[in-house]
C-alpha positions as CSV (number, residue, x, y, z in Angstrom):
1,M,-7.7,38.5,60.5
2,Q,-8.2,41.8,61.7
3,N,-10.8,43.0,64.1
4,S,-12.8,46.7,63.9
5,N,-9.9,48.2,66.1
6,N,-7.3,46.8,63.5
7,R,-6.2,44.7,65.4
8,V,-5.0,41.3,64.3
9,A,-6.5,38.3,66.2
10,F,-4.7,35.3,67.2
11,T,-7.3,32.5,65.1
12,E,-8.2,28.9,65.8
13,D,-6.7,28.2,62.4
14,M,-3.1,29.9,63.6
15,K,-3.2,27.4,66.4
16,K,-2.5,24.3,64.3
17,D,1.2,26.1,62.8
18,Y,2.1,29.6,64.4
19,T,4.9,29.6,66.9
20,I,3.9,31.5,69.9
21,L,6.8,33.5,71.4
22,V,6.9,33.9,75.2
23,P,9.3,37.2,76.9
24,N,11.0,35.3,79.6
25,M,10.8,36.2,83.4
26,L,10.9,33.2,84.9
27,P,12.5,30.0,83.3
28,I,11.9,27.3,85.3
29,Q,8.4,28.2,86.1
30,F,7.2,29.8,82.6
31,G,9.3,26.6,81.0
32,L,7.0,24.2,82.7
33,A,3.9,25.9,82.0
34,L,5.1,25.9,78.0
35,Q,5.6,21.8,78.7
36,I,2.0,22.1,79.6
37,M,0.4,24.5,77.0
38,K,1.9,22.0,74.2
39,N,-0.4,19.0,75.4
40,Y,-3.1,21.5,74.7
41,G,-2.3,22.1,71.0
42,Y,-0.5,25.1,71.5
43,N,3.4,25.4,70.7
44,M,4.9,27.9,72.5
45,E,9.0,29.1,73.0
46,L,10.3,30.6,75.6
47,L,12.3,33.3,74.9
48,T,16.0,33.1,76.8
49,T,18.3,35.7,74.5
50,D,20.5,38.0,76.8
51,G,22.8,40.9,76.8
52,Q,22.6,44.7,75.6
53,A,21.1,43.7,72.6
54,I,18.1,43.2,74.1
55,V,18.1,46.8,75.8
56,E,19.0,48.3,73.0
57,T,16.6,47.0,70.7
58,G,14.3,48.0,73.6
59,L,15.3,51.4,73.4
60,K,14.7,51.8,69.9
61,N,10.9,50.5,69.8
62,V,9.9,52.2,72.9
63,H,10.2,55.9,74.6
64,N,13.2,55.2,77.0
65,D,10.9,56.6,80.2
66,T,8.7,53.9,79.8
67,C,8.7,51.1,82.4
68,Y,11.7,49.1,82.1
69,P,10.1,45.8,82.6
70,A,8.4,46.7,79.1
71,L,11.1,47.6,78.1
72,L,12.8,44.6,78.4
73,S,10.0,42.0,77.0
74,I,9.3,44.1,73.9
75,G,13.1,44.5,73.5
76,Q,13.5,40.6,73.8
77,L,10.6,39.4,71.4
78,I,11.0,42.5,68.4
79,H,14.6,41.0,68.9
80,A,14.0,37.3,68.4
81,I,11.3,38.9,64.8
82,E,14.7,40.4,63.8
83,S,17.2,37.1,64.4
84,G,15.8,35.5,61.2
85,K,15.4,32.7,63.3
86,Y,11.4,32.7,62.8
87,D,9.1,32.8,59.6
88,T,7.4,36.2,60.5
89,H,4.1,35.0,59.2
90,K,4.0,31.9,61.2
91,I,4.5,33.4,64.6
92,A,2.4,35.2,66.9
93,L,3.5,37.0,70.3
94,I,1.8,36.9,73.8
95,M,2.1,39.3,76.7
96,S,0.2,40.2,79.9
97,Q,-2.2,42.5,80.4
98,T,-3.0,42.8,84.0
99,G,-6.2,45.1,84.4
100,G,-5.0,47.2,87.3
101,G,-4.1,50.4,87.8
102,C,-0.3,49.4,87.1
103,R,1.3,50.1,84.0
104,A,1.5,46.9,82.5
105,S,-2.1,46.9,81.3
106,N,-0.6,48.9,77.9
107,Y,2.2,46.8,77.5
108,I,0.6,45.1,74.9
109,H,-0.4,48.6,73.1
110,L,3.1,49.6,73.2
111,L,4.3,46.4,71.3
112,R,1.7,46.9,68.5
113,K,2.9,49.8,68.1
114,A,6.3,49.0,67.5
115,L,5.2,46.1,65.5
116,E,3.9,48.9,63.2
117,K,6.3,50.7,63.2
118,N,9.0,48.2,62.0
119,G,6.4,46.8,59.6
120,Y,5.0,43.4,61.5
121,D,1.8,44.5,62.4
122,Y,0.7,41.1,60.5
123,I,1.9,40.0,63.6
124,P,-0.8,38.6,66.2
125,V,0.1,39.8,69.7
126,I,-2.3,38.0,72.0
127,S,-3.9,39.6,75.3
128,L,-3.1,37.0,78.5
129,N,-5.5,38.6,80.8
130,F,-8.2,37.4,83.1
131,S,-10.1,40.6,83.1
132,G,-12.0,40.4,79.7
133,L,-9.9,43.5,78.3
134,E,-9.4,41.3,75.0
135,D,-10.0,38.1,73.5
136,N,-8.6,35.8,70.5
137,P,-10.6,33.1,69.1
138,G,-7.8,30.7,69.2
139,F,-6.1,31.1,72.5
140,K,-8.7,30.0,75.2
141,L,-7.6,28.8,78.4
142,T,-10.0,26.5,80.5
143,P,-10.1,25.7,84.0
144,Q,-8.9,22.1,83.1
145,M,-6.2,24.3,81.6
146,M,-5.9,26.6,84.6
147,V,-5.0,23.8,87.0
148,Q,-2.4,21.9,85.0
149,I,-0.7,24.8,84.9
150,A,-0.9,25.7,88.1
151,Y,0.5,22.3,89.5
152,G,3.3,23.1,86.9
153,L,3.7,26.4,88.8
154,L,3.6,24.9,92.5
155,I,6.2,22.6,91.4
156,G,8.3,25.1,89.8
157,D,8.4,27.3,92.8
158,L,9.3,24.3,94.7
159,I,12.2,23.7,92.3
160,M,13.3,27.7,92.3
161,M,13.0,27.6,96.2
162,L,15.4,24.6,96.5
163,H,18.3,25.4,93.9
164,N,18.6,28.5,95.8
165,Q,18.8,26.8,99.2
166,V,21.6,24.1,97.7
167,R,23.6,26.4,95.0
168,P,25.6,28.1,97.5
169,Y,26.7,25.3,99.2
170,E,27.1,23.1,96.5
171,K,30.3,20.8,96.3
172,M,30.6,20.9,92.6
173,K,30.0,23.8,90.9
174,G,27.2,23.1,88.3
175,A,25.8,20.4,90.6
176,S,22.9,22.5,91.9
177,Q,21.9,23.3,88.1
178,K,22.4,19.4,87.5
179,A,19.6,18.4,90.0
180,V,17.4,21.5,88.1
181,D,17.9,19.6,84.8
182,I,16.8,16.8,86.1
183,C,13.6,17.9,87.3
184,I,12.5,19.6,84.5
185,R,13.2,16.9,82.4
186,T,11.3,14.6,84.8
187,V,8.2,16.7,85.1
188,S,8.2,17.4,81.7
189,E,7.7,14.2,80.7
190,R,5.3,13.7,83.0
191,F,3.0,16.3,81.8
192,T,3.7,15.3,78.1
193,G,1.6,12.9,75.8
194,N,-1.9,14.8,76.5
195,R,-1.8,13.6,80.1
196,L,-4.0,14.9,82.6
197,I,-2.2,14.9,85.4
198,R,-4.0,14.1,88.8
199,Y,-3.1,15.7,92.2
200,G,-1.9,12.6,93.8
201,E,0.9,12.4,90.5
202,V,2.2,16.1,91.9
203,K,2.7,15.3,95.5
204,R,4.8,12.4,94.5
205,L,6.4,14.9,92.0
206,Y,7.1,16.7,94.9
207,Q,9.0,14.0,96.8
208,F,10.9,13.5,93.3
209,V,12.2,17.2,93.5
210,L,12.9,17.0,97.0
211,E,14.8,13.7,96.5
212,A,16.5,15.2,93.3
213,F,18.2,18.2,95.2
214,S,19.0,16.0,98.3
215,K,21.7,14.1,96.8
216,V,23.3,16.8,95.8
217,P,26.9,17.0,97.6
218,V,26.7,20.7,99.9
219,D,29.3,21.6,102.4
220,T,27.4,23.6,104.9
221,S,30.4,24.1,107.4
222,V,30.7,28.1,106.1
223,K,27.8,29.6,107.0
224,K,26.4,31.9,104.3
225,K,24.7,35.6,104.6
226,K,21.1,35.0,103.5
227,V,19.6,37.6,100.8
228,G,16.1,38.1,100.5
229,I,15.0,39.0,97.2
230,V,11.5,41.4,96.8
231,G,10.5,44.2,94.6
232,E,8.2,44.8,91.3
233,I,7.3,41.2,89.7
234,Y,9.8,41.0,86.6
235,V,12.4,42.9,87.9
236,K,12.4,40.3,91.0
237,F,12.8,37.2,88.9
238,S,13.6,38.2,85.4
239,P,17.9,37.2,85.1
240,L,17.2,39.9,82.0
241,G,15.8,42.5,84.5
242,N,17.4,42.2,87.5
243,N,21.4,41.9,85.9
244,H,21.8,38.0,87.3
245,L,20.8,39.3,90.8
246,E,20.9,35.4,92.0
247,D,24.5,34.7,90.5
248,F,26.0,38.0,91.7
249,L,25.2,37.4,95.0
250,V,26.6,33.2,95.5
251,S,29.5,34.5,94.2
252,E,29.6,37.6,96.9
253,G,29.6,34.2,99.3
254,C,25.5,35.0,100.0
255,E,22.5,32.6,99.6
256,P,19.4,34.4,97.9
257,V,16.3,34.1,99.0
258,L,13.3,34.6,97.0
259,P,9.5,33.8,97.9
260,G,7.7,31.9,95.0
261,L,5.1,32.7,92.5
262,L,2.3,31.4,93.8
263,D,2.5,34.4,96.3
264,F,2.0,36.8,94.0
265,C,-0.8,34.6,92.4
266,L,-2.7,34.5,96.2
267,Y,-2.3,38.1,96.4
268,C,-4.0,38.8,93.2
269,I,-7.2,36.4,94.3
270,Y,-7.1,37.5,97.8
271,N,-7.7,41.3,96.0
272,G,-10.3,39.2,94.6
273,I,-11.9,38.8,97.5
274,I,-11.8,42.4,99.1
275,D,-12.5,44.1,96.8
276,H,-15.8,43.4,97.5
277,K,-15.6,44.9,101.1
278,L,-13.1,48.2,100.2
279,Y,-14.7,49.6,97.0
280,G,-18.1,47.6,97.0
281,R,-17.4,45.2,93.7
282,S,-19.3,42.1,92.8
283,M,-20.1,39.4,95.7
284,K,-20.3,36.7,92.9
285,T,-16.9,37.2,92.2
286,A,-15.9,37.8,95.5
287,L,-17.3,34.2,96.1
288,T,-15.7,32.9,93.3
289,N,-12.1,34.5,94.5
290,Q,-12.9,33.2,98.2
291,G,-13.7,29.5,96.9
292,I,-10.2,29.4,94.6
293,Y,-8.1,31.2,97.2
294,K,-8.7,28.0,99.9
295,L,-8.3,25.7,97.6
296,V,-5.2,27.1,96.1
297,L,-4.0,27.9,99.8
298,S,-4.7,24.0,100.8
299,K,-2.4,23.5,97.9
300,Q,0.2,25.1,99.4
301,K,-0.3,23.7,102.6
302,D,0.3,20.4,101.2
303,L,3.7,21.5,99.9
304,I,4.7,23.5,103.4
305,A,4.1,19.5,104.6
306,A,5.9,17.8,101.9
307,I,8.9,20.1,102.4
308,E,9.2,19.8,105.9
309,K,8.5,15.8,106.2
310,H,11.0,15.5,104.3
311,G,13.3,17.6,107.0
312,R,16.2,19.1,105.1
313,F,14.9,21.7,103.6
314,R,13.5,25.1,104.7
315,P,9.6,26.1,103.8
316,P,8.1,28.9,103.0
317,Q,5.4,30.8,105.2
318,Y,1.7,30.1,104.8
319,F,0.3,32.6,102.8
320,D,-2.5,33.4,105.0
321,H,0.1,34.2,107.6
322,V,2.4,36.3,105.5
323,R,-0.7,38.7,103.5
324,K,-1.1,39.7,107.7
325,L,2.4,40.4,108.3
326,S,1.7,44.0,106.4
327,Q,-1.3,44.8,107.9
328,N,0.2,47.3,110.3
329,I,2.2,48.7,108.4
330,I,0.1,49.3,105.0
331,G,-3.5,48.9,104.0
332,E,-4.9,46.3,102.0
333,G,-6.2,48.7,99.9
334,V,-3.0,49.4,98.2
335,K,-2.8,46.4,96.0
336,M,-1.3,48.9,92.6
337,G,1.4,46.5,91.2
338,E,2.7,44.5,93.9
339,G,1.1,46.9,96.5
340,W,0.5,45.0,100.1
341,L,2.5,42.2,99.1
342,L,5.9,43.5,99.1
343,P,6.2,44.9,102.7
344,A,4.2,41.7,103.5
345,E,7.5,39.8,101.9
346,M,9.4,42.4,103.8
347,V,8.8,41.3,107.1
348,E,8.1,37.4,105.6
349,L,11.8,37.3,105.5
350,I,12.7,39.3,108.6
351,T,10.8,37.4,110.6
352,E,12.6,34.1,109.1
353,G,15.8,35.5,110.0
354,V,16.2,36.6,106.4
355,K,17.2,40.6,107.7
356,N,19.3,41.3,104.9
357,I,16.7,42.1,101.8
358,V,17.0,43.5,98.4
359,C,13.9,45.4,97.3
360,T,14.4,45.1,93.3
361,Q,12.5,48.1,91.3
362,P,12.2,49.8,88.0
363,F,12.8,53.2,88.1
364,G,9.7,55.0,88.0
365,C,7.5,53.1,88.9
366,L,5.1,54.4,92.0
367,P,3.3,51.9,92.5
368,N,6.7,50.2,93.7
369,H,8.2,53.2,95.2
370,I,5.5,53.5,97.3
371,A,4.4,49.9,98.8
372,G,8.8,49.2,98.3
373,K,11.1,51.9,99.0
374,G,8.5,53.8,100.9
375,M,7.7,51.3,103.2
376,V,11.0,50.9,104.3
377,R,11.6,53.4,107.3
378,K,8.4,52.0,108.8
379,I,9.5,48.0,108.8
380,R,12.9,49.0,110.3
381,E,10.4,51.2,113.3
382,K,9.2,47.9,114.2
383,Y,12.6,45.9,113.0
384,P,15.3,47.6,113.8
385,D,17.7,45.1,112.6
386,A,16.3,44.7,109.2
387,N,19.1,45.3,106.9
388,I,17.4,46.7,103.3
389,V,18.6,47.9,100.6
390,S,16.4,49.3,97.4
391,V,18.5,49.1,94.0
392,D,16.9,51.2,90.6
393,Y,16.6,49.0,87.3
394,D,16.5,50.9,84.1
395,P,18.4,51.4,80.6
396,G,20.8,54.3,82.2
397,A,21.5,52.8,85.7
398,S,24.9,51.1,86.0
399,K,25.3,47.7,86.8
400,I,28.8,48.2,88.7
401,N,26.4,51.4,90.9
402,Q,23.8,48.8,91.6
403,E,26.4,46.1,92.7
404,N,28.4,48.1,94.7
405,R,25.3,49.3,96.8
406,I,24.4,45.7,97.5
407,K,28.0,45.1,97.8
408,L,27.8,48.3,101.2
409,M,24.5,46.6,102.3
410,L,26.6,43.2,102.4
411,S,29.0,44.7,104.3
412,T,26.8,45.0,107.1
413,A,24.9,42.4,106.6
414,E,24.9,39.9,109.3
């Protein structure tokens, strides 16, 4: 089925026997979210392919000046189509659209152009957006689904956070990954069989995850350098996008510290509130976002309380406090891409004692260069002991050069 713009729509009939391929960014959080989507009849597969072949496929199909996350996401999807693993007449692809000034809004058009170029223009591409940019009759996110996915993302953030706090100190290599696998399997089992997870069960799962990681034998006699990772959302989180940065830091004797995906979600929600004040946008939308913001903040508060009560692990800071940290550095109106969240997360890390920071950015990402690299000097004026390095990622960037820049930063790290 094609609409008036010659776009192949994902229909209700396709939902029955199509596999939706999803480019990877957050293996843990996305994995749980896709498990939840199965309960609503969507067969979605997270692509875990890696390596130079993905980059080369992206370069063949997207201009090399295009945003690096777009190149990798499209490369990963086209690579999967050409792998021979899938019946190309029984798959659909999904791509997010932010709806803002970030080039991410145009990824989906680049993907469709690449599909047409390779003779796959019959494959439906679903737009995942919350601003009405595109509609697909066979793919709908209901409020109930959104709540269930939010629960999965909360638990996923917790698993990622504890994994990073335990992994550098584990006595047996791979023990913390085993805890990750146990947690994902257990949580996924709770989200199967068309079960509607209640919030009380989510809080019990918090306890399960905390206990699972507390059982991993660790050696804390050796102090590790804590290194924060911030930046553009894709290269910050995606091992494919940042050349397995977390693995590299662990191999260098460091503890990687990543603010969770929840912070980015709250940032997007909060921007919907201040849009009314800054730009005269809809009051109704602002009030709706304010209600959602307060609700999600309350869930974050419960998560932090659970970590603090357990006593073994380091909790994140409350987002409502984090957002205020950047107000003396950058205005709240700077919200293209990661905007004011980027310097806010850097200051969050510094005030937690994580003064060594890698700011990851796709080369040529203007919002990220301004809000990230562009704010480093101002942050250092307020926090002179901040040790920050900005690292560009793109198809032509050398992994060795990237790692050498990080090693140079680590040589002066506390």
